[in-house]
C-alpha positions, 0 to 999 in steps of 0.5 A: 398403582397405575402405569402413570404413577411416578416415584418420588425418590430414588431408591438408591440415594433418596434424591428427588431429581428423577426423569423418565428413561428414554431408553427401553430395556429388555428383549427386542421382541418385547412390546414397547410397554415392556421395554420402556415402561416404568424406567426412571433415571436419577440425575443425582446418582446417575442410576437407572431403575425400573418399577413394577407393581406385582399385585396385592397379597392374598393374605392382606396386611396383618397388623397388630394394633395392641401397642404392646408386646404379644402375649 
């Protein structure tokens, strides 16, 4: 996920009316990217939230494609 990726739905109400937040959060010493990056506002539920990609898991995805109960 790049910094330009946008959420499609609000994580709280599921609505699609999202806008980038104009108001940054965090310490005044933080960079502009740290203060305002990834902040979104939902017009439907009037909530603001921030998204941040943390990284990939070292173990990867552990899937079982057997289709049945484990034996």
